[in-house]
Structures are given as structure tokens and as C-alpha cells.
N, CA, C and O atoms as a GROMACS GRO file, in nm:
protein
  312
    1MET      N    1  -3.259   3.477   1.959
    1MET     CA    2  -3.344   3.502   1.825
    1MET      C    3  -3.352   3.410   1.738
    1MET      O    4  -3.462   3.373   1.696
    2LEU      N    5  -3.225   3.353   1.691
    2LEU     CA    6  -3.224   3.259   1.589
    2LEU      C    7  -3.279   3.120   1.633
    2LEU      O    8  -3.338   3.045   1.556
    3GLU      N    9  -3.254   3.093   1.764
    3GLU     CA   10  -3.302   2.977   1.803
    3GLU      C   11  -3.462   2.957   1.789
    3GLU      O   12  -3.516   2.849   1.763
    4LYS      N   13  -3.532   3.086   1.811
    4LYS     CA   14  -3.676   3.094   1.830
    4LYS      C   15  -3.722   3.063   1.655
    4LYS      O   16  -3.816   2.993   1.615
    5LEU      N   17  -3.633   3.132   1.582
    5LEU     CA   18  -3.669   3.120   1.452
    5LEU      C   19  -3.661   2.992   1.391
    5LEU      O   20  -3.752   2.950   1.320
    6ILE      N   21  -3.536   2.911   1.419
    6ILE     CA   22  -3.526   2.778   1.383
    6ILE      C   23  -3.635   2.685   1.440
    6ILE      O   24  -3.689   2.600   1.370
    7LYS      N   25  -3.665   2.707   1.575
    7LYS     CA   26  -3.766   2.625   1.630
    7LYS      C   27  -3.909   2.640   1.583
    7LYS      O   28  -3.988   2.548   1.603
    8PHE      N   29  -3.946   2.748   1.524
    8PHE     CA   30  -4.051   2.778   1.459
    8PHE      C   31  -4.072   2.685   1.335
    8PHE      O   32  -4.165   2.606   1.317
    9PHE      N   33  -3.961   2.715   1.250
    9PHE     CA   34  -3.953   2.610   1.117
    9PHE      C   35  -3.956   2.464   1.151
    9PHE      O   36  -4.033   2.388   1.093
   10VAL      N   37  -3.883   2.428   1.232
   10VAL     CA   38  -3.875   2.280   1.263
   10VAL      C   39  -3.973   2.216   1.336
   10VAL      O   40  -3.996   2.096   1.321
   11LEU      N   41  -4.036   2.289   1.418
   11LEU     CA   42  -4.171   2.234   1.493
   11LEU      C   43  -4.275   2.215   1.405
   11LEU      O   44  -4.352   2.120   1.421
   12ASN      N   45  -4.292   2.314   1.288
   12ASN     CA   46  -4.395   2.284   1.197
   12ASN      C   47  -4.370   2.171   1.080
   12ASN      O   48  -4.458   2.133   1.003
   13LEU      N   49  -4.234   2.121   1.082
   13LEU     CA   50  -4.205   2.018   0.999
   13LEU      C   51  -4.224   1.873   1.064
   13LEU      O   52  -4.266   1.784   0.990
   14VAL      N   53  -4.200   1.848   1.183
   14VAL     CA   54  -4.179   1.720   1.248
   14VAL      C   55  -4.332   1.697   1.294
   14VAL      O   56  -4.421   1.782   1.304
   15ASP      N   57  -4.339   1.536   1.324
   15ASP     CA   58  -4.438   1.487   1.390
   15ASP      C   59  -4.434   1.475   1.526
   15ASP      O   60  -4.535   1.462   1.595
   16LYS      N   61  -4.315   1.478   1.571
   16LYS     CA   62  -4.276   1.467   1.736
   16LYS      C   63  -4.224   1.595   1.783
   16LYS      O   64  -4.106   1.604   1.819
   17PRO      N   65  -4.313   1.709   1.785
   17PRO     CA   66  -4.212   1.826   1.841
   17PRO      C   67  -4.181   1.820   1.991
   17PRO      O   68  -4.086   1.887   2.032
   18GLU      N   69  -4.252   1.748   2.076
   18GLU     CA   70  -4.172   1.730   2.204
   18GLU      C   71  -4.041   1.687   2.226
   18GLU      O   72  -3.979   1.703   2.332
   19VAL      N   73  -3.986   1.617   2.096
   19VAL     CA   74  -3.843   1.565   2.112
   19VAL      C   75  -3.746   1.678   2.070
   19VAL      O   76  -3.634   1.686   2.120
   20VAL      N   77  -3.789   1.761   1.980
   20VAL     CA   78  -3.703   1.869   1.929
   20VAL      C   79  -3.632   1.954   2.032
   20VAL      O   80  -3.693   2.012   2.122
   21THR      N   81  -3.502   1.958   2.016
   21THR     CA   82  -3.418   2.026   2.102
   21THR      C   83  -3.333   2.121   2.031
   21THR      O   84  -3.286   2.080   1.925
   22ILE      N   85  -3.305   2.236   2.067
   22ILE     CA   86  -3.196   2.326   1.983
   22ILE      C   87  -3.135   2.395   2.074
   22ILE      O   88  -3.193   2.468   2.154
   23THR      N   89  -2.984   2.372   2.067
   23THR     CA   90  -2.890   2.440   2.149
   23THR      C   91  -2.776   2.512   2.058
   23THR      O   92  -2.735   2.472   1.949
   24GLU      N   93  -2.741   2.616   2.123
   24GLU     CA   94  -2.637   2.696   2.044
   24GLU      C   95  -2.504   2.693   2.108
   24GLU      O   96  -2.512   2.720   2.227
   25VAL      N   97  -2.393   2.671   2.070
   25VAL     CA   98  -2.280   2.648   2.131
   25VAL      C   99  -2.192   2.775   2.060
   25VAL      O  100  -2.171   2.784   1.939
   26GLU      N  101  -2.148   2.860   2.153
   26GLU     CA  102  -2.061   2.998   2.104
   26GLU      C  103  -1.903   2.946   2.130
   26GLU      O  104  -1.866   2.898   2.237
   27THR      N  105  -1.824   2.964   2.020
   27THR     CA  106  -1.682   2.945   2.021
   27THR      C  107  -1.635   3.085   1.973
   27THR      O  108  -1.718   3.174   1.955
   28LYS      N  109  -1.511   3.104   1.954
   28LYS     CA  110  -1.444   3.219   1.901
   28LYS      C  111  -1.469   3.258   1.777
   28LYS      O  112  -1.406   3.206   1.686
   29GLY      N  113  -1.568   3.357   1.752
   29GLY     CA  114  -1.617   3.403   1.612
   29GLY      C  115  -1.690   3.292   1.535
   29GLY      O  116  -1.713   3.305   1.414
   30LYS      N  117  -1.726   3.184   1.605
   30LYS     CA  118  -1.824   3.096   1.547
   30LYS      C  119  -1.938   3.023   1.641
   30LYS      O  120  -1.915   2.971   1.750
   31SER      N  121  -2.049   3.028   1.585
   31SER     CA  122  -2.171   2.964   1.666
   31SER      C  123  -2.218   2.824   1.581
   31SER      O  124  -2.234   2.818   1.459
   32ILE      N  125  -2.234   2.724   1.666
   32ILE     CA  126  -2.268   2.601   1.616
   32ILE      C  127  -2.422   2.597   1.696
   32ILE      O  128  -2.436   2.612   1.817
   33ILE      N  129  -2.535   2.573   1.596
   33ILE     CA  130  -2.656   2.547   1.627
   33ILE      C  131  -2.686   2.418   1.595
   33ILE      O  132  -2.692   2.378   1.479
   34GLU      N  133  -2.711   2.337   1.714
   34GLU     CA  134  -2.761   2.196   1.690
   34GLU      C  135  -2.902   2.170   1.695
   34GLU      O  136  -2.958   2.200   1.800
   35VAL      N  137  -2.966   2.122   1.608
   35VAL     CA  138  -3.105   2.081   1.604
   35VAL      C  139  -3.108   1.931   1.614
   35VAL      O  140  -3.052   1.857   1.534
   36ARG      N  141  -3.180   1.892   1.720
   36ARG     CA  142  -3.209   1.743   1.727
   36ARG      C  143  -3.337   1.707   1.737
   36ARG      O  144  -3.416   1.762   1.813
   37VAL      N  145  -3.370   1.599   1.649
   37VAL     CA  146  -3.501   1.574   1.632
   37VAL      C  147  -3.519   1.410   1.644
   37VAL      O  148  -3.422   1.337   1.668
   38ALA      N  149  -3.634   1.367   1.626
   38ALA     CA  150  -3.657   1.227   1.637
   38ALA      C  151  -3.604   1.157   1.524
   38ALA      O  152  -3.612   1.231   1.426
   39PRO      N  153  -3.552   1.044   1.494
   39PRO     CA  154  -3.498   0.955   1.389
   39PRO      C  155  -3.605   0.971   1.286
   39PRO      O  156  -3.572   1.018   1.177
   40GLN      N  157  -3.735   0.936   1.310
   40GLN     CA  158  -3.816   0.949   1.196
   40GLN      C  159  -3.855   1.061   1.140
   40GLN      O  160  -3.924   1.058   1.038
   41ASP      N  161  -3.813   1.191   1.206
   41ASP     CA  162  -3.840   1.320   1.155
   41ASP      C  163  -3.716   1.387   1.085
   41ASP      O  164  -3.720   1.496   1.027
   42LEU      N  165  -3.611   1.308   1.099
   42LEU     CA  166  -3.489   1.359   1.031
   42LEU      C  167  -3.485   1.394   0.891
   42LEU      O  168  -3.417   1.486   0.844
   43ALA      N  169  -3.569   1.309   0.821
   43ALA     CA  170  -3.577   1.286   0.661
   43ALA      C  171  -3.673   1.424   0.649
   43ALA      O  172  -3.641   1.502   0.560
   44LYS      N  173  -3.750   1.446   0.704
   44LYS     CA  174  -3.863   1.557   0.691
   44LYS      C  175  -3.776   1.714   0.693
   44LYS      O  176  -3.793   1.806   0.614
   45VAL      N  177  -3.686   1.709   0.803
   45VAL     CA  178  -3.615   1.837   0.819
   45VAL      C  179  -3.514   1.857   0.713
   45VAL      O  180  -3.491   1.966   0.660
   46ILE      N  181  -3.455   1.746   0.685
   46ILE     CA  182  -3.359   1.759   0.575
   46ILE      C  183  -3.409   1.785   0.445
   46ILE      O  184  -3.364   1.869   0.368
   47GLY      N  185  -3.517   1.700   0.423
   47GLY     CA  186  -3.597   1.727   0.279
   47GLY      C  187  -3.533   1.646   0.173
   47GLY      O  188  -3.437   1.571   0.191
   48LYS      N  189  -3.595   1.669   0.060
   48LYS     CA  190  -3.554   1.597  -0.065
   48LYS      C  191  -3.436   1.647  -0.116
   48LYS      O  192  -3.432   1.764  -0.154
   49GLU      N  193  -3.319   1.562  -0.122
   49GLU     CA  194  -3.183   1.624  -0.167
   49GLU      C  195  -3.140   1.720  -0.060
   49GLU      O  196  -3.042   1.786  -0.095
   50GLY      N  197  -3.181   1.745   0.056
   50GLY     CA  198  -3.128   1.841   0.155
   50GLY      C  199  -3.188   1.980   0.132
   50GLY      O  200  -3.148   2.074   0.200
   51ARG      N  201  -3.298   2.000   0.023
   51ARG     CA  202  -3.351   2.118  -0.013
   51ARG      C  203  -3.402   2.212   0.113
   51ARG      O  204  -3.385   2.333   0.126
   52THR      N  205  -3.460   2.133   0.187
   52THR     CA  206  -3.542   2.192   0.295
   52THR      C  207  -3.443   2.226   0.402
   52THR      O  208  -3.483   2.320   0.470
   53PHE      N  209  -3.342   2.185   0.435
   53PHE     CA  210  -3.234   2.227   0.521
   53PHE      C  211  -3.156   2.326   0.481
   53PHE      O  212  -3.109   2.408   0.560
   54ARG      N  213  -3.132   2.328   0.331
   54ARG     CA  214  -3.040   2.413   0.287
   54ARG      C  215  -3.135   2.566   0.287
   54ARG      O  216  -3.092   2.679   0.310
   55ALA      N  217  -3.252   2.533   0.258
   55ALA     CA  218  -3.344   2.662   0.263
   55ALA      C  219  -3.355   2.732   0.404
   55ALA      O  220  -3.372   2.853   0.420
   56LEU      N  221  -3.343   2.631   0.507
   56LEU     CA  222  -3.345   2.695   0.643
   56LEU      C  223  -3.208   2.758   0.682
   56LEU      O  224  -3.201   2.849   0.764
   57ARG      N  225  -3.105   2.706   0.622
   57ARG     CA  226  -2.974   2.757   0.669
   57ARG      C  227  -2.940   2.886   0.601
   57ARG      O  228  -2.866   2.971   0.653
   58THR      N  229  -3.003   2.901   0.467
   58THR     CA  230  -3.009   3.026   0.397
   58THR      C  231  -3.081   3.143   0.456
   58THR      O  232  -3.040   3.258   0.441
   59ILE      N  233  -3.192   3.109   0.524
   59ILE     CA  234  -3.267   3.190   0.597
   59ILE      C  235  -3.215   3.254   0.708
   59ILE      O  236  -3.219   3.376   0.726
   60ILE      N  237  -3.158   3.160   0.792
   60ILE     CA  238  -3.082   3.188   0.920
   60ILE      C  239  -2.961   3.267   0.880
   60ILE      O  240  -2.929   3.366   0.946
   61ASN      N  241  -2.893   3.228   0.776
   61ASN     CA  242  -2.763   3.345   0.738
   61ASN      C  243  -2.803   3.467   0.706
   61ASN      O  244  -2.745   3.566   0.749
   62VAL      N  245  -2.928   3.474   0.609
   62VAL     CA  246  -2.954   3.607   0.594
   62VAL      C  247  -3.012   3.673   0.725
   62VAL      O  248  -3.000   3.795   0.731
   63VAL      N  249  -3.064   3.617   0.816
   63VAL     CA  250  -3.116   3.705   0.931
   63VAL      C  251  -2.996   3.730   1.016
   63VAL      O  252  -2.997   3.831   1.088
   64ASP      N  253  -2.901   3.655   1.017
   64ASP     CA  254  -2.784   3.677   1.092
   64ASP      C  255  -2.653   3.749   1.039
   64ASP      O  256  -2.547   3.758   1.100
   65GLN      N  257  -2.681   3.796   0.924
   65GLN     CA  258  -2.576   3.841   0.844
   65GLN      C  259  -2.481   3.972   0.908
   65GLN      O  260  -2.359   3.990   0.896
   66GLU      N  261  -2.568   4.042   0.967
   66GLU     CA  262  -2.514   4.170   1.038
   66GLU      C  263  -2.410   4.119   1.162
   66GLU      O  264  -2.328   4.204   1.196
   67SER      N  265  -2.406   4.001   1.228
   67SER     CA  266  -2.320   3.959   1.327
   67SER      C  267  -2.202   3.925   1.274
   67SER      O  268  -2.118   3.919   1.364
   68LYS      N  269  -2.151   3.897   1.154
   68LYS     CA  270  -2.023   3.881   1.087
   68LYS      C  271  -1.942   3.776   1.145
   68LYS      O  272  -1.819   3.777   1.152
   69ARG      N  273  -2.036   3.669   1.194
   69ARG     CA  274  -1.977   3.542   1.265
   69ARG      C  275  -1.995   3.436   1.169
   69ARG      O  276  -2.069   3.457   1.072
   70ASP      N  277  -1.933   3.317   1.187
   70ASP     CA  278  -1.957   3.200   1.112
   70ASP      C  279  -2.053   3.136   1.203
   70ASP      O  280  -2.042   3.122   1.324
   71LEU      N  281  -2.161   3.093   1.114
   71LEU     CA  282  -2.270   3.014   1.187
   71LEU      C  283  -2.295   2.881   1.122
   71LEU      O  284  -2.312   2.875   1.000
   72VAL      N  285  -2.298   2.768   1.203
   72VAL     CA  286  -2.312   2.637   1.149
   72VAL      C  287  -2.438   2.598   1.208
   72VAL      O  288  -2.456   2.610   1.330
   73VAL      N  289  -2.538   2.548   1.120
   73VAL     CA  290  -2.664   2.460   1.157
   73VAL      C  291  -2.644   2.324   1.129
   73VAL      O  292  -2.612   2.285   1.017
   74ASP      N  293  -2.664   2.245   1.232
   74ASP     CA  294  -2.632   2.111   1.203
   74ASP      C  295  -2.769   2.019   1.272
   74ASP      O  296  -2.818   2.047   1.381
   75THR      N  297  -2.810   1.922   1.194
   75THR     CA  298  -2.933   1.834   1.246
   75THR      C  299  -2.869   1.718   1.270
   75THR      O  300  -2.790   1.663   1.193
   76ILE      N  301  -2.914   1.668   1.414
   76ILE     CA  302  -2.876   1.536   1.453
   76ILE      C  303  -3.016   1.469   1.498
   76ILE      O  304  -3.111   1.535   1.537
   77ALA      N  305  -3.014   1.329   1.486
   77ALA     CA  306  -3.124   1.248   1.510
   77ALA      C  307  -3.098   1.198   1.677
   77ALA      O  308  -2.988   1.154   1.711
   78GLN      N  309  -3.192   1.208   1.757
   78GLN     CA  310  -3.165   1.155   1.884
   78GLN      C  311  -3.195   1.022   1.911
   78GLN      O  312  -3.173   0.974   2.022
   0.00000   0.00000   0.00000
């Protein structure tokens, strides 16, 4: 569910949606969601002073707050 939500937001921000990959790695009590985008799209996903990415993380944490797990969302340029 979280992957679909992140994908929806990220695909609407980038110029090269075919390059976007989202993977979720589960560890003990912690989930790491990696968002990989094209290098030229990285700035669009992060936003001015990180505001866009911070807003995305806030939305994801609100949606996921019932699970009581630590959630890390990270953006990586491919």
C-alpha cells in the first residue's frame, strides 16, 4: 500500500517515470523504502530545501502510524 502511494506522488513529479523504482526492505521493527529516480529528477523529488520530500515522508508516516514500526524513506539517483 505504501509503495503504491509513494509511486503515485513520485511519478507525478518526475520527467522520466520509466526509470522510477521503489523497493521496500523489511528488517526487525524497521522498514526502509528506497525510491530510485533518474539523476536529473532527483532535485524535483527532493524539492527546494527538501520541502517536497519532507512532505512526502510526513504523509507516509501519517498513513503508516498504526503499524508502530520505524519507517525510513530514502531517495537515490540511479
